[in-house]
N, C-alpha and C positions, 0 to 999 in steps of 0.2 A: 504493500500500500504506500509506503514511504517513497519507493521508486516512482510510482505513478504520480504522486504529489510533486516530486521533483521535476518530472517531465512536464507536467501541466504548468509548473512555475516558470520553467524555461520558455515554453510556448507563449505564455502570457507576457513574459518579459520581452521576448523578441517582437511580439505584436505591438506592445507599447513603444518599443524603440523605433519601429518602422513608422508608427503614427507620428511620433515626435519629429523624426527625421523628415518626414513628408512635409509637415507644416513649416519647419525651419527652412527647407529648401524652397518651398513654394513662396514663403515670405521674402526670401532673398531675391528670387527671380522677379517677384512682383515689384519689389523696391527698385531693382536695377532697371526693369522694363519701364517703370514710371519716370526714372531719372534720366534716361538716355534717349535723346531724340534720334529717331531712325531717319536716315536720308538715303536717297538713291544716288549712287555714284555715276559718273559719266560712263558711257559705253558698257552698260550692265546687261545681265540676263535675269529674267525671272525664272527661278528654279522651282518647278512644280514636281515634288516627289510624293507620290501617293501610294508607294509600295507598302503593302501591309496595313493600310488604313481603311477605315469604314466611312463611306460617304453618307452623311445624314442631311436632313433638310436644312438645319442650321445648328451651329455650335455657339457657345458663349462668345459674346462680342468682345469681352475682355480676355480672350484666350492669350496666354503668354507662351504658347507653343511648348507646353510641358510635354516631355516624352511620356509614353505609356509606362505604367508602373509594373515591372515584371513580376514582383512578388504578389501582385493581385491578379495576374493573368489578364491585365487590361489591354484592350485594343484601342488605339488612338482613333478618335473621331474627327473628321474634318467636315465643316458645314458646306453644303452646296453653295450657299450664299457667299461664303468666304472665297471659294474658288472663282466664282463668276465675277465677283467684285475685283479680285486681283487681276484677272485676265483683262477686264475692261480698263483698269487703271494702267496696266502695262501697255496696252494699245495706245493710250492717250499720252503716256510719259515719253518724251523725246529721248531721255537718257537710257531707256530700255530698248535694246536692239533686237532681242529675240527671246525665245523661251526654250529652256532645257527641260524636257519632259521625261520623267522616270515613273511610269505607272504600269509596269508589266504585271504586277500582282495587285489587284484592286478589288475591294468589296463594295460594289455599287449596283444599284438597279439600272436596268436598261434605259429607262427614261432619263435618269440622272446623267448617264454617259452621253446620251444624245444632246442634252442641254450643254454640257461642257464642250462637246465637239463643236457645236454651233458657235460658242463664244471663241473657241480657238480658230475656227474658220474666219470669223470676223477679224481676229488678230492678224491672220495671214493676209487677208484682203487689204490690210493697211500697209502692206509692203514689208512687214517684218517676218522673220523666219522662226520655224519650230524644228528642233532636233530631238528625236526620241531615242532612248537607249534602254535595253533591258537584258538581264541575264536569263530571264524567263518571261514569256508573255502568256498569261491566261487568255481565254477567249475574250472576256470583258476588257482585260488590260490591253490586248491588241486592238480591239474595237476602238478604244479611246486613242491609242497612240498612232493608229493608222492615219489620223488626220495630219500628222507631221509632214513637213517637207522631206525630211530624211529620217529613216528608221534604221537603227543598228542593233544587232543581236550578238550576244556573246558567242564566240566560236563553238563552245560546247553547250550552249544554252538550248532551250526548247521553245516552240511556239505552238500553242494549242489553237486549232482552228478546225473544229469538227462538228459544229452545230450545237443545238440546245437539247437537253433532256430534263424532264421533270420527275422527281422521285417523291413518293409519299410513304409514310409509315402506316401500317394497318395493324389494328389492335384486337381484331376478332379472336384470334387464337389465344391471346393473353386472357381476355375476358372469359372465354370458355374454360380455361384451366382453373381460374380462380372462382368460377361460377357466379360471375356478375353478368346480368342481362341488360344490355342497353335497350331502352324503349324509345323508339324514334317517331317523331311527328314532323312532317315536312310538306311543303308545297313546291313543286317544280322538279321535273325529272332530272334536271341538270344540277340540282342543289346537292353537290357532292361532298359537302363538309361532313356529312354524317357517315359516309362510306367507310372510313377507317374503323368504325365501331361495329359494323355489321358484315363487312366483306373482307376477303383476303387479297383482292386485287381490284383494279379500277373497273367500274361498270362501263359498258359500251358507250353510254352517253358522256360520261366523264372523259373517257379515252378520246372521243370525237372532239369535244370542246378543247381539251388540252392540246391535242394534235394541231388543231386549227390555229389557236393563238400562239403556240410555239413556232409554227411555220411563219406566222405574220411577224413575230419578233425577229426571227432569223432572217427573214426577207429584208427587213430594215438594215440589219447588220451587213448583209452581203452587198446590198445596194450602196451603202455608205463607204464600205471598204473599196468596192470597185471604182467608185467615183474619185475617192481620194488617191488611190494608187494607179488610176488610169489603166485599169485592166478590164476587159469585157466582162460584163456582169455574169454571163453564162459560164465563163471560165472560173470566176471566183466561186460560183455556185458549185461547180464540179469539184473544185479543191475542197470546199466545205463538206459536200456530201460524202466524199470518199476519203477524207482525212489524208490528202496527198502530202501534207507537210508532216513528215515522220523523222526528219533530221534537220539540223540547223541549215545545212546546205540546200535542202529542199525549199526552205523559206526564201533563200536568195534566188534560186533558179526559177521559182514560180513568181517572183516579183513582189512578194509580200514585205520583204525587207531589202535594204540597199546593200548591205555588206555585213560580214561577220567580223566585228571589231571588239577589242578590249576597251575598258574604261579610259585608259590613257590615250588611246587613239581617237576616241570620241572627243575627249577634252582638247586634243590638238586641232580637231576639226572646228570646234567652237572658237578656239583662238584665231584660227584662220578667218572665220566669218566675222570676227570682231576686229580683225586687222592687227592682232597682237603677235609678238614674238614668241618663240617656243617656250621660253622660261618665264614669260609674263604671267602674273596672277590674273585669274578671271574674276571680275567683279560680278557678284550675283546677290540676289535678295529673294527670300522665300515669300510664300503667300501671306503669312501673318505680318512679316515686316513691311511688305508693300502696302497692305491694308492700313497699317498705322500711319502711313504718309498721306493717305487720301482723306478728303473731307466729304461729308454728305452733300449730295447735290441739292440745290435749292433749300438749304437747311433753314432759311429765314422765311420761307413761304408759309402762309397761313393755310393754304390748301393741302389737305392730307388725303392720301389713299391708304386705307387701313388694310394691312395684310394679316389675315387671320390664319395662323399656321396650324392646320389640323393633321397631326402626325402621330400615328399609332393606332391601336385598337380603340373602338368606341365603347366606353363603359359608363356606368352610372356613378353618381357621387363625385368625389373629389380625389381621384386616383392620380398619383404622380406619373409623368412621362407617358400619358395616354390622352386620348380625346375624351375627357370626362365631362359629362353633361352639365354638372354644376358649375365647373370652371368656364366652359365655353358659352353657356347661357349668359353669364355675367360679362364675358369679353365681347360677345356679339352685341349685347345691349349697350355696352359702353361705347362701342364704335357707332352704333345707330344714333345714340343721343348726343354724340360729340358734333357740334355744329361745324367744326373745322374739317371733319371727315366728309369728303364729297362723294366717295365711292368705296366699295369694299371688294377686296379680292380674297376669296377663300382658297387657300392652297391645301389640297387634299392628298395625303399619302397614307392611305388606310385600307386594310382588307375588310373593314366592317367590324361588327361586334353586336352589342346589345340593341335589340329592336326598339325598346322603350327609350333608351338614351338617344338613339338616332332620331326618334320622333321629337324628343324634347329639343334637340339641336335644330332639326328641320323647322320646327315652329318658330323659333327665335329668328332664324335666317329668313323665313318667309315674311316676318314682320319687318325686318330690315330692308328686304327687297321692295317693299311698298314705298319706302322713303328714299332709298338711294340705289344707284346701280350696284348690282351684285354679280360679280364674275367669278367663276370657278376655274382654277388652274389645277389640272390633274397631274400628279407626279407618277411614280412607279406603279402605285396601286390606287384606285379610287373605285372600289367594287363593293357590292352588297350594301352594307350600312354606309360605306364611303360614297356610294352613288345616291343612296337615300338622301343624305344631307346636301348633296350637290344639286338635287332636283329642283330646289327653290330658285336657282340662279337665272338671271337674264340670259347669260351666255356661258356655255361650258367649253373650255379649251383643254385639249388633251394632246399628248404626243402620239404618233402612230403606233409606238410600242408600249403605250400605257396599257395596263390590265384593268378593265372596268366592267360594268354591267353586273352580272350575278344577282339579278333582281329575283330574290326568292327568300324563303323563311324556313327555319327549322327549329324544333324544340327537342330536347333530349333529357331523359331521366335514366337513372341506373337502379335496377332492382338488385340489392345486395343480399337478399335473403339466403341464397345458396352459399355465398361466401361466409356469412355469419354462422349459419346453422351447420353446414357440412365441413367447412374448412377450419373454422375457429371455435366451433362448439358453443357459439353464443346464440341464445334465443331471446325473442322479444315478445311483449304482449302490450295491449293497449286498451283503454276504455274511452269511448267516444260518446258525445251527446247527440250527434247528428250523423246522417248517412255519409257525409263527406268530410267529417271533422279531421280525419287523418289523410285527406287528399294529398297525393304526391309523397306519401310515406315511402322511403326507399327500402324498407325492410319487409315489404309485402308486394304481392302481385297486384297490378292495377286492374280494376274491374272494367268491363266493356263501357259502362257509362262514364267512368273517369277518363278513359282513353278518348271517348267521343268528345268530352268537354275540352280536353287538351288539343285535340285535332282541330276543333272548331275555333279555338283561340288562335292557333297558328294560321288558319285560313283567313280569319278576320284581319290579322296583321298583314298577310299577303295582299288582301283586297285593298287595305289602306295604302300599302306600298305602291300598288298599281295606280291607285288614284293620285297619289303624290306625283308620280312620274308623269302621268297623263296630263295633269294640270300644269305642271312646270314646263313640260316639253311641248304643250299644245298639240298633243296626240290623243287619239281616241283610246279607250280602254282596250279595244281589240288590237290596235296597233302595238300597244305596249306589251300585251300578253304574247304576241308573236315573237318578241325578242327577249321575253322574260324567262320564266321557268327556271331561274337560277343559273342561266347560261352565262359564262364568262366570255368577254369579247376583247379583242385588241382595240386600241383607240381608233385605228383605221376602219375596222368593221363597225365599231360603235357609231362613227360618223355616218357611214352608209345606212345604218339602221335608224338614224335620227336621235340617238342618245347623246351625241356630241355635236357641237356647232362648228368648231374651228380646230384644225390640226395645227398646233403651235406650242410654244413653251411659256414659261413663267413671264418673261418680258412681254410676250405678245398679249397675255392676259392683262397685264398692267396697262399696256397701251390701249387696249379696248376699254378698260375702266376709265382711263383719263379722257378718252374721246367721248364716251357716253356722258361723262360729267362736265364736258366742255372746258377742260382744263388746259389744253394745249401742252406746253412744257412747264407751266407754272404749278408744280406740285412736288411734294416729297412723300416718301413712303414711311409708314410707321408700323412696326410689327406688334401683333397681339398673339398670345398673351405676352406680358413682359417676361423676358427670359431671366432665369437665375444667373448670377455671376458665376464665373468659373469656380471660385472657392465655395459658394453655396451649393453648386452642383456636386462638387467632389465630396463635400460634407454629407449631403443627403444620400449619395451613392456609396459611401465608404463601407457601411455595414453590409449592404447587399453584395458589394464586391468581395469582401472577406468571406461571406457565406458561400457565394457562388464558386470562389476559388477552392474552398475546402471541399465542396461537393464535387467539383471537377477532378480533384486529386484523388479523393476516396472512391469515386464511382467509375473513373476511367471511361471506357467506351459506353457504359450504361448511362452516362450523363445526358446524352441526347434523348434517350427514351424517357428518362426521368423528367426532362423538360416537357416532353409531350404529355406525360400524365399530369403534370402540374397544370398544363393548359386545359386538359380535359376537366380538371377540377374547377376552372374558371367559367366553363360553359354552363351558366345557369340562366334559366328563363328562356324566352324566345330570342333566337339569334339570327342576325343577317350578317354572314361572314363568308369569306372566300373558302375554297377547298382547303381542308385541314392540313397543316404542316407541309405545305408545298415548297419544294426547293427546285430552283431552275439552275442548271449548270451546263 
């Protein structure tokens, strides 16, 4: 026992040490960042290094570029807003001559990549250059880097270019082994979020919709690569379909990269482009540094466009890091009542979630739409509940590779009687005052009447969902039903079906909002909800990081399954959400 106590004391001591060290280091960095003015030197490069980082909608505005903390297993987050702002600033800054892009390994949604590519293309159109280098290019990493004027791959590196695949985890066998019976209620033959609980593989409907939207996403990738690399599209498609890049030399021979070079050779190429000598230092600045040198456009303007960032699953209450109904109701109302706010842009990056929370948010948005232009900008995902809240908009803008639609509803209950009685030896009993007093009791079989009540409730929500879309889109119920049924669409097909108005990006949505509000160029954007500072974010996430790291270490390969089961536990009530645990790679 004494040995165990000593071990625990050491662990606690180490944890306290790391906590104190973290705050000391963070404080030093914050002080130094605040005291030193960042400047852009003449003849500089913007160095964009996104290797190993996760692209999120936005990161703390006072980000001091702290590295990820390895003892927490943390992955660095970079905000899409930070990247786009830096690229625009680099285009306008005469001292910056080009961009050095290292993004071979990147964790980003396909829509995010398309937005960054567009910003980089605008940068190239200004007459400046982009050079990309990677030791390894993932499919997404190459998709982004292919926009560069020149691409170099390490001589023994690899380039993945073989199309997309979607993988799902199915739990039917697990539930059968532990004698837990999922009880499913749904409307829509394509509403596949419940399939992992009752099937061992995809249904034909789910396989069809997944195949179609993956083909659409891959079509965007192939077309963009072909255009940037000036290779016939059918040739790029052939390379992609048959994985013709199997060695680094294949990538050169097929025209996907320019040469197989080492880092020092690429640096010499950059010196050449900057007109430097072989031993000269290269002046460069990173995303965070460049953003510190720029000022907000029209910061003195009284006219505001409110950007409401809806990122995450839709949940009730006041949940952190999610689209929680209580928080968003207040933020939308705040923007609606602010006389300086002339238009609202709702940025949606969500697979959906709670049907009730979606309705609460939709209601407040519909009230705002009556008073001010309301434009929706769809990011990587804006599906199911994400589409529900978007339906109130005047105009919906999506990327062709956005995943949207999924207009459907499901409910799920778990009968744990077999698990308790047969596996754990636990029995239960109850006394009720009415026929339905123990309605939705998970320790007993549901009666036919109870199942009918639950199914009717799901169908009523689906009917409301259809009405919300029909009203918002100016479509008949019949027209909406034809493209509903829980089916997932790419942004391209959603536009063809009338669910989306414009194919474009975030900036296009802001431009539409400004035009509808009659603002011309006299406006500034204001983000809602107010974002936590970097220190506040780290403090709130610290406990979760420690717990998550401990679980990853102790559970190993089972951690992913554990996360899946945790998500199952959150699926309460009626849900409007994308296919469960979908991974595209």
